[in-house]
Phi, psi and omega in degrees: 000321185297329186301309185291323177294314177299316174305315174303319177298315175298324176293317178298318180295319179289325178290328179298333175296324183278319187258357186304132178172169185299323184289331178294318178296322177297315178300311178301319179294321179295320176296314182294325178290321173299316183293322179296323178290322172302314179302320180295337180090003176291325175231126176261126175252106188305325184291343178279346182259001181290162187225128173230127186238149172236128181253121174244142182271116179227147180304161184270031179280137173266101179226170181301316181300318176298320177296312179301315182292328175295309175302314178298314176290327177299323179294324174297320178295326183275349185308314174299324179294323181257009185312309184304311183287323176301314182297319182296308184296318177297319177300321181290318178300319179293324181293337178277339175064029181237122183298316181297312182302317180298315178293325177294320176295315182290336173298314174293326172302311178299323178293325177295333176275317186286319182302310178299324177297318178293324178292316177299326179293317180289317187243036186303315181300312183293314186289321180298324176287334183271338182277336183306322181289347175283343184301324176297343182253011186297323182293318175296321182295319175301316181295315179301316178298314177301320180291320180294326180292316177301320182292321178301312180300317179299314180297321181295316180295325185275353180077016188266352183300313183292326176294322183288322179289328175296322181296317180294325181288000000 
């Protein structure tokens, strides 16, 4: 999974050298805000809910290449699901205009995605039984997540994201 996200970070960092400017932050912020509004469920954008699948015939061998390809393609499938946060991180990477910084940010983004998957894999039976009571609160959790994404978009538009990340570091 990490390969595609880190490559996106490198690309955003490289693209940021070309496109960096106040207008770019505003456009990225607007996109993140729209994605946050979609996440809350207040406005549904049908094109963000589409699904495209590619079916390949591959032998039924369980090997490292198959695992790698599964994770790599899975990350593309998850890009719309993690789109609002991904867009924010890529926007931050682009504003720095550094290929290495973009890859660095996306490495930590990938760790943030992969670690919960690994924990779920190891403790799946126990965790799934504990998570079930949260299902009734999913709508509220989505709305809270959407509001946080909207706030991130506003911070991105105002140029405050870098000062907040510098303060956190």
